[in-house]
C-alpha positions as CSV (number, residue, x, y, z in Angstrom):
1,M,-26.9,11.4,-16.6
2,P,-27.9,9.3,-13.5
3,G,-30.3,6.4,-13.7
4,F,-34.0,7.3,-13.8
5,D,-36.1,6.0,-10.9
6,P,-39.5,7.7,-11.4
7,L,-41.1,6.2,-8.2
8,A,-38.2,7.5,-6.0
9,L,-38.5,11.0,-7.6
10,I,-42.3,11.1,-7.2
11,D,-42.1,9.8,-3.6
12,A,-39.6,12.6,-2.8
13,C,-42.0,15.2,-4.1
14,Y,-44.9,13.9,-1.9
15,A,-42.6,13.7,1.1
16,A,-41.7,17.4,0.5
17,A,-45.4,18.3,0.7
18,V,-45.2,17.6,4.5
19,E,-41.5,18.5,4.9
20,P,-41.1,21.7,2.7
21,E,-37.4,22.0,3.6
22,T,-36.7,18.9,1.4
23,W,-38.2,20.5,-1.8
24,S,-34.9,21.7,-3.0
25,D,-33.4,18.2,-2.9
26,A,-36.5,16.7,-4.6
27,L,-36.2,19.3,-7.5
28,D,-32.5,18.8,-7.8
29,G,-33.1,15.0,-8.2
30,I,-35.5,15.6,-11.1
31,A,-33.1,18.2,-12.7
32,D,-30.4,15.5,-12.6
33,A,-32.7,13.0,-14.2
34,V,-33.3,15.3,-17.2
35,G,-29.8,16.7,-17.5
36,A,-30.7,20.2,-16.2
37,R,-28.9,22.6,-13.9
38,G,-32.0,23.0,-11.6
39,A,-35.8,23.1,-11.5
40,V,-38.4,25.6,-10.5
41,I,-42.2,25.7,-9.9
42,V,-44.0,28.9,-11.0
43,S,-47.6,29.9,-10.6
44,H,-49.1,31.8,-13.5
45,D,-51.6,33.6,-11.3
46,P,-50.3,37.2,-11.5
47,A,-51.0,37.6,-7.8
48,R,-48.6,34.7,-7.0
49,T,-46.2,34.4,-9.9
50,A,-43.4,36.0,-7.9
51,Q,-43.8,33.3,-5.2
52,T,-41.7,30.6,-6.9
53,L,-40.1,27.5,-5.5
54,A,-36.7,26.4,-6.9
55,S,-33.9,24.0,-6.2
56,E,-30.9,25.4,-4.3
57,R,-28.6,25.1,-7.4
58,I,-30.6,27.9,-9.1
59,A,-31.5,29.9,-6.0
60,D,-29.8,33.0,-7.3
61,V,-31.7,32.7,-10.6
62,N,-35.0,32.1,-8.8
63,L,-34.4,35.2,-6.6
64,D,-33.7,37.4,-9.6
65,Y,-36.7,36.0,-11.4
66,G,-39.2,36.4,-8.6
67,V,-38.0,39.2,-6.3
68,G,-36.2,40.9,-9.1
69,G,-39.4,41.1,-11.2
70,W,-38.1,39.3,-14.3
71,W,-41.2,37.1,-14.3
72,Q,-43.1,40.1,-15.6
73,H,-40.9,40.1,-18.7
74,D,-40.8,36.4,-19.4
75,T,-41.4,36.2,-23.2
76,R,-42.4,32.5,-22.9
77,I,-45.3,33.2,-20.6
78,R,-46.6,36.0,-22.9
79,L,-46.3,33.9,-26.1
80,G,-47.7,30.8,-24.3
81,R,-50.9,32.7,-23.4
82,E,-51.2,34.3,-26.8
83,R,-50.7,31.1,-28.8
84,G,-52.6,28.7,-26.4
85,I,-49.5,26.6,-25.8
86,M,-49.6,26.7,-22.0
87,R,-52.4,24.2,-21.6
88,P,-52.6,21.8,-18.6
89,G,-51.1,18.5,-19.4
90,M,-48.6,19.8,-22.0
91,V,-44.9,19.5,-21.9
92,T,-43.2,22.5,-23.6
93,V,-39.7,23.4,-24.7
94,D,-38.2,26.7,-25.9
95,E,-38.4,25.7,-29.5
96,M,-42.2,25.9,-29.3
97,Y,-42.0,29.6,-28.4
98,L,-39.0,31.1,-30.2
99,T,-36.4,30.2,-32.7
100,A,-32.7,30.5,-31.9
101,E,-32.5,33.8,-33.9
102,E,-35.5,35.2,-32.0
103,K,-33.9,34.3,-28.7
104,R,-30.8,36.3,-29.6
105,A,-32.9,39.4,-30.3
106,D,-35.3,39.0,-27.3
107,P,-34.6,41.3,-24.3
108,F,-35.6,38.7,-21.7
109,F,-33.1,36.2,-23.1
110,Q,-30.4,38.8,-23.6
111,H,-30.6,40.3,-20.2
112,F,-31.8,37.5,-17.9
113,I,-31.2,34.1,-19.5
114,D,-27.8,34.9,-20.9
115,R,-26.7,36.6,-17.7
116,H,-27.4,33.5,-15.7
117,R,-25.7,31.3,-18.3
118,L,-28.9,29.3,-19.0
119,A,-30.0,27.8,-22.2
120,N,-33.0,25.7,-23.1
121,L,-36.0,25.1,-20.8
122,C,-38.4,22.2,-20.6
123,A,-41.7,22.6,-18.7
124,Y,-44.7,20.6,-17.6
125,V,-47.9,22.8,-17.5
126,G,-50.5,21.9,-14.8
127,A,-53.5,23.5,-13.3
128,D,-54.1,24.3,-9.6
129,P,-57.1,22.1,-8.7
130,M,-58.4,24.8,-6.3
131,D,-58.5,28.0,-8.5
132,R,-57.6,26.5,-11.9
133,H,-54.7,28.9,-12.5
134,T,-51.9,27.3,-14.5
135,L,-48.7,26.3,-12.9
136,S,-45.5,25.2,-14.6
137,F,-42.7,22.9,-13.4
138,S,-39.6,23.8,-15.4
139,A,-36.1,22.4,-15.7
140,S,-33.4,24.8,-17.0
141,R,-30.4,23.6,-19.1
142,D,-26.9,25.0,-18.6
143,V,-25.6,27.1,-21.5
144,R,-23.1,24.4,-22.3
145,N,-25.9,21.8,-23.0
146,G,-28.0,21.4,-26.1
147,P,-31.8,21.1,-26.5
148,F,-33.8,18.6,-24.4
149,E,-34.2,15.3,-26.1
150,G,-37.2,12.9,-26.4
151,A,-36.5,10.7,-23.4
152,E,-35.9,13.8,-21.2
153,I,-39.1,15.4,-22.3
154,E,-41.0,12.1,-21.6
155,R,-39.5,12.1,-18.1
156,M,-40.8,15.6,-17.4
157,G,-44.2,14.6,-18.6
158,L,-44.2,11.6,-16.3
159,V,-43.1,13.3,-13.0
160,G,-44.6,16.7,-13.8
161,P,-48.2,16.0,-12.7
162,H,-47.0,14.7,-9.4
163,V,-44.8,17.7,-8.8
164,I,-47.7,20.0,-9.3
165,R,-50.0,18.0,-7.0
166,A,-47.3,17.8,-4.3
167,F,-46.7,21.5,-4.6
168,R,-50.4,22.2,-4.1
169,L,-50.4,19.8,-1.1
170,T,-47.6,21.8,0.4
171,A,-49.8,24.9,0.5
172,L,-52.8,22.9,1.9
173,V,-50.7,21.3,4.6
174,G,-49.3,24.7,5.5
175,E,-52.8,26.1,5.8
176,M,-53.9,23.2,8.0
177,R,-50.9,23.6,10.3
178,R,-51.6,27.3,10.7
179,E,-55.3,26.5,11.5
180,A,-54.2,23.9,14.0
181,E,-51.8,26.4,15.6
182,G,-54.6,28.9,15.8
183,L,-56.9,26.4,17.4
184,T,-54.2,25.4,19.9
185,S,-53.5,29.1,20.7
186,A,-57.3,29.7,21.2
187,L,-57.6,26.7,23.5
188,E,-54.7,27.8,25.5
189,R,-56.2,31.3,25.9
190,M,-59.4,29.7,27.0
191,R,-57.4,27.6,29.5
192,A,-58.9,24.6,27.8
193,G,-57.3,21.3,27.1
194,I,-58.3,18.4,24.8
195,V,-58.2,14.7,25.2
196,V,-58.9,12.5,22.1
197,L,-60.5,9.1,22.6
198,D,-60.9,6.4,20.0
199,V,-64.2,4.6,19.4
200,R,-63.5,2.3,22.3
201,G,-62.9,5.2,24.7
202,R,-59.1,4.7,24.8
203,V,-56.8,7.7,25.1
204,R,-55.0,8.6,21.9
205,L,-53.9,12.2,22.4
206,V,-53.6,14.6,25.3
207,S,-52.7,18.2,24.8
208,P,-50.2,19.8,27.3
209,V,-52.9,22.0,28.8
210,A,-55.2,19.0,29.3
211,E,-52.4,17.1,31.0
212,R,-51.9,19.9,33.4
213,L,-55.7,20.4,34.0
214,A,-56.3,16.7,34.5
215,A,-53.8,16.3,37.4
216,G,-55.8,15.1,40.4
217,Y,-59.0,14.7,38.4
218,L,-58.3,12.1,35.7
219,A,-55.8,9.3,35.1
220,L,-54.9,9.6,31.4
221,R,-52.8,6.8,29.9
222,T,-52.3,6.4,26.2
223,G,-54.1,3.2,25.0
224,A,-56.3,3.0,28.2
225,E,-59.7,4.4,29.1
226,P,-59.5,7.6,31.2
227,E,-60.4,7.1,34.9
228,A,-61.7,9.5,37.5
229,A,-59.0,10.1,40.2
230,E,-61.5,10.6,42.9
231,P,-63.0,7.2,43.8
232,I,-66.5,8.7,44.5
233,D,-66.6,9.9,40.9
234,S,-65.4,6.6,39.3
235,A,-68.8,5.1,38.5
236,R,-70.4,8.4,37.5
237,F,-67.5,9.1,35.1
238,G,-67.8,5.6,33.7
239,R,-71.4,6.1,32.9
240,F,-70.6,9.5,31.3
241,L,-68.1,7.8,28.9
242,A,-70.6,5.0,28.0
243,D,-73.1,7.7,27.1
244,V,-70.7,9.7,24.8
245,L,-69.0,6.9,22.9
246,P,-70.2,6.7,19.2
247,E,-71.8,3.3,19.4
248,R,-74.1,4.6,22.2
249,S,-77.2,6.8,21.6
250,W,-75.8,10.3,21.3
251,P,-76.2,12.5,23.2
252,R,-77.5,11.7,26.7
253,Q,-75.0,13.4,29.0
254,E,-72.6,15.8,27.2
255,T,-70.9,17.4,30.3
256,I,-69.7,16.4,33.7
257,L,-68.1,18.1,36.7
258,L,-65.3,16.1,38.4
259,R,-64.0,16.6,41.9
260,R,-60.3,16.8,42.6
261,R,-58.7,14.1,44.7
262,G,-57.8,15.6,48.0
263,G,-60.1,18.6,47.5
264,G,-60.2,21.7,45.3
265,R,-62.4,23.3,42.7
266,P,-64.2,21.1,40.1
267,L,-63.1,20.4,36.6
268,Y,-65.5,20.8,33.7
269,V,-65.5,18.1,31.1
270,E,-67.4,18.4,27.8
271,A,-67.7,15.6,25.2
272,L,-67.7,16.4,21.5
273,P,-68.2,13.7,18.9
274,L,-65.7,13.2,16.1
275,R,-67.7,12.6,12.9
276,G,-66.6,10.3,10.1
277,A,-64.0,7.5,10.3
278,D,-61.9,6.8,13.3
279,P,-58.8,9.0,13.0
280,F,-56.9,6.3,14.9
281,P,-58.3,3.0,13.4
282,V,-57.5,-0.3,15.0
283,A,-58.7,-3.8,14.1
284,G,-62.2,-4.6,15.2
285,A,-62.8,-1.1,16.6
286,G,-66.0,-0.6,14.6
287,L,-67.2,2.5,12.9
288,G,-67.4,6.1,14.2
289,G,-64.9,8.8,14.8
290,G,-64.2,8.7,18.5
291,V,-64.7,11.5,21.0
292,V,-62.9,14.7,22.1
293,L,-63.0,15.6,25.7
294,L,-62.7,19.4,26.3
295,L,-61.3,20.2,29.8
296,R,-61.8,23.6,31.5
297,D,-61.2,25.1,34.9
298,L,-64.4,27.2,35.1
299,L,-63.3,28.9,38.2
300,A,-60.0,30.1,36.9
301,P,-59.5,33.9,36.8
302,S,-61.2,35.1,33.6
303,T,-58.9,37.5,31.7
304,R,-59.1,38.5,28.1
305,P,-56.1,37.4,26.0
306,I,-53.6,40.2,25.7
307,E,-50.9,38.3,23.9
308,P,-52.0,39.7,20.5
309,L,-51.6,43.2,21.8
310,L,-48.1,42.4,23.1
311,E,-47.2,40.9,19.7
312,Q,-48.3,44.2,18.0
313,L,-45.7,45.9,20.3
314,G,-42.9,43.8,18.8
315,L,-42.9,40.8,21.0
316,T,-42.7,37.3,19.6
317,R,-45.5,34.9,20.4
318,A,-43.3,33.1,23.0
319,E,-42.2,36.4,24.6
320,A,-45.8,37.6,24.7
321,R,-46.9,34.5,26.5
322,V,-44.1,34.8,29.1
323,A,-44.8,38.6,29.6
324,A,-48.5,37.9,30.3
325,L,-47.8,35.1,32.8
326,V,-45.0,36.9,34.6
327,G,-46.9,40.2,34.6
328,R,-49.9,38.5,36.2
329,G,-47.7,37.2,39.1
330,A,-46.2,33.9,38.0
331,A,-42.5,33.3,38.9
332,P,-40.1,32.4,36.0
333,R,-39.8,28.9,37.4
334,E,-43.6,28.5,37.4
335,V,-43.8,29.8,33.8
336,A,-41.1,27.4,32.7
337,E,-43.1,24.5,34.2
338,Q,-46.3,25.6,32.6
339,L,-44.8,26.1,29.2
340,A,-42.6,23.0,29.4
341,V,-39.4,24.9,28.7
342,G,-36.2,25.6,30.7
343,E,-36.2,28.4,33.3
344,S,-33.1,29.9,31.5
345,T,-35.2,30.1,28.3
346,V,-37.9,32.0,30.2
347,R,-35.4,34.4,31.8
348,S,-33.8,35.0,28.4
349,Q,-37.3,35.8,26.9
350,L,-38.1,38.0,29.9
351,K,-34.9,40.0,29.3
352,A,-36.0,40.5,25.6
353,V,-39.4,41.6,26.8
354,Y,-37.9,44.2,29.1
355,G,-35.8,45.6,26.3
356,K,-38.6,45.7,23.7
357,L,-41.1,47.3,26.2
358,A,-38.4,49.7,27.7
359,I,-39.0,48.6,31.2
360,R,-36.4,47.5,33.8
361,R,-38.0,45.2,36.4
362,Q,-40.9,42.8,37.1
363,S,-42.9,45.3,39.0
364,E,-43.1,47.6,36.0
365,L,-44.1,44.7,33.8
366,A,-46.9,43.9,36.3
367,V,-48.2,47.5,36.1
368,F,-48.1,47.4,32.3
369,I,-49.9,44.0,32.1
370,T,-52.5,45.2,34.6
371,R,-53.3,48.2,32.4
372,L,-53.6,46.0,29.3
373,D,-56.0,43.7,31.2
374,S,-58.1,46.6,32.2
375,L,-58.6,47.9,28.6
């Protein structure tokens, strides 16, 4: 059995919370540390029990357990509930549920455990901090190995709480990412871009849409204050920033229209305060959370988003975006520039759009998109 480095194993679990693809390696590392073939995390909420997470070495077992429905016949879960064994904070082993003789007569062990050549199981029981349903982190022994020993059980008890917390963090991070993607998609459909400023008014983040909208209106350099591109707006924009920074009295002027250098329609800029601590803290920056600048072209053609309708017709999100832009008159090269992808990628997606919508040329796509826009 390899050396036991609890901090490395725990760090691997928390790293997997933000990089879910590494969970299998993290679970395998813990399985090695306790002499098991593999490890699995199971929710005991009946609505989620089939949604297990396992190390790659027991992927076939996990698939059979979850998708195959064997979780509904797991004798240990039933007995654990009946006898009050599965309480948060406990480490359990098979001997707490059934004797060796009872295992040999039990259908779950006969038809599932024996078929996968598994033997003893050691599990840490935890509770989901959000809904209080129990979760278990289990390590499964190969049929050739004997029962789990004291040191191995202690190791499960040491790393188990961190595995459960990291597993829950994985779900929360996933939800946050989906919300962020939804916000990004909504802003894109509004033709709106965002610029995040720290408490000193320095640029920390610029969305792709904001970078495109700001061209000719604002000079945006990371680590520097934004500046109006049109000299006549320079002083006015400076006063606007001074008004909206957190250490100033908020709010005095929340919006401003900027002129484009060389002429053109105005750009609408709205300031939104970031509450709480500075998301990009620097030494001596003071308190407050910075400011978000929302950029919009108010005079851009107003069309309702049809991408969700196109996705319902079988297009991917990327294909729907391309179909909408090309159908409204943009050339593939312009679409590629706007979406920051290669023109060949756009043409490939356009070909897929034609196939899925059963059309043959751009003129037919334009008619189709026009009809969707008029709904």
